[in-house]
N, C-alpha and C positions, 0 to 999 in steps of 0.2 A: 636576519633572524628567521625568516620563513624558510630560507634555504637550508639552514641547519636542522630545522624541524622536519623538513622533507627527507633529509639524509638519515636522520634517526629513525623515522618511520620506514624508510627503505631498508635499513639494516635489520630492523625487526621483522619485516616481511621476508627478507633473505634467510634469517635464522629459522623462522617458522616453516618456510618452504623446505629447508634442509631437514628439519625435524620430521615433518610430515612424510617426506619421501623416504626417509630411513625407517619410519614406522610401518610402512606398507609391506604386506606379505608378497613374496614372489609369485608369479603366475605359473611357474613350472614349465615354461616353454624353452628349455635349453636345447642344445644341438642334438643330444642323444634321443630325446623324445620326439624331435621333429622328423627323424628318419626311422622311426619305428622301434628304437631302443628304449629301454627303461620299463617296458611292459605296461605302460599306462594306456587307458582307453580314451585319452583326450585327442582332440584334433591336432593338426600340425602346428597351429599357432596357440594352443592352449584353450581351455574352456573360458567362455566369456561370462564372467560373473556380473551381477548387478552393481551399479555404482554405489559404493559405500561412502561413508562420511569422509574417509581419508581421500578417496578419489575426488570427491567434490572439492575438498579443501585444497588438494593439489592443483586442480584446475583454476580455482579462484586465486590462490596465491601465485601461481605461474603467470596469470594475466596481470595481477598487481605488480609482479616483478618486472615484466616487460614495459608496462605503462609507466611505472616509476622510473625505470632507466631512461626512457625517452623524456619524461618531464624534467628530471634532474639534469639531463644533458642539455635541454633547451634553456631551462631557467638558470643554469650555472654559467652560461656564456657571459663574458665580460663586456659585451657590446660589440659593435662592428669594428673591424680592423683585422690586421694580419699579424703574424708573428713578428714581422720586421717593422712594425709601425713606429717603434721607439728608437730604431737604429738609424744613425746618421749615415749619409752616403760618403763617398770619398771626398776629402777636402780639396777645394779648388786652389790652384796656385795664386800667390798674392798678386802677381802681375804677369800678363801675357806678352808685354812689349819687351823687345830685346834691350838689354842693358847698354847704356851709352858709355863709352870710355871716359874716364875722368880727364879734365883739362889740366895739362901740366902748369905748374906755377912759374911765373916769369921773374 
C-alpha cells in the first residue's frame, strides 16, 4: 500500500517538474549570441537573472525527483535473492552405477 502511494506521489512530482520546466523562459544563450552574433549586449553565457519562483520550484522538484527515484528503487526490491533463485539446476541422473546384464532364464 505504501509503495503505491510513493509511486503516485512520484508521478505527480514528475508531471509538475515537466510543467515547471516547460513554463520557464529561455535565457537567450544560443550559439549565435555566444560568438557575437545576434547583436545583443549580453555576455557569452547570457545574463544571470535572480532566482525566480519557477527556478526555485525546478530545483526543489528536481531534488524530489532524484530522491524519489532512489527511495522507490530501494523500497521496491522484493528481498534478497537473484534472478535465478527460483530456477532449478539440471536434473541428476537416476543412477550412476552401470546397468547389470539380465540373467537368462533356464
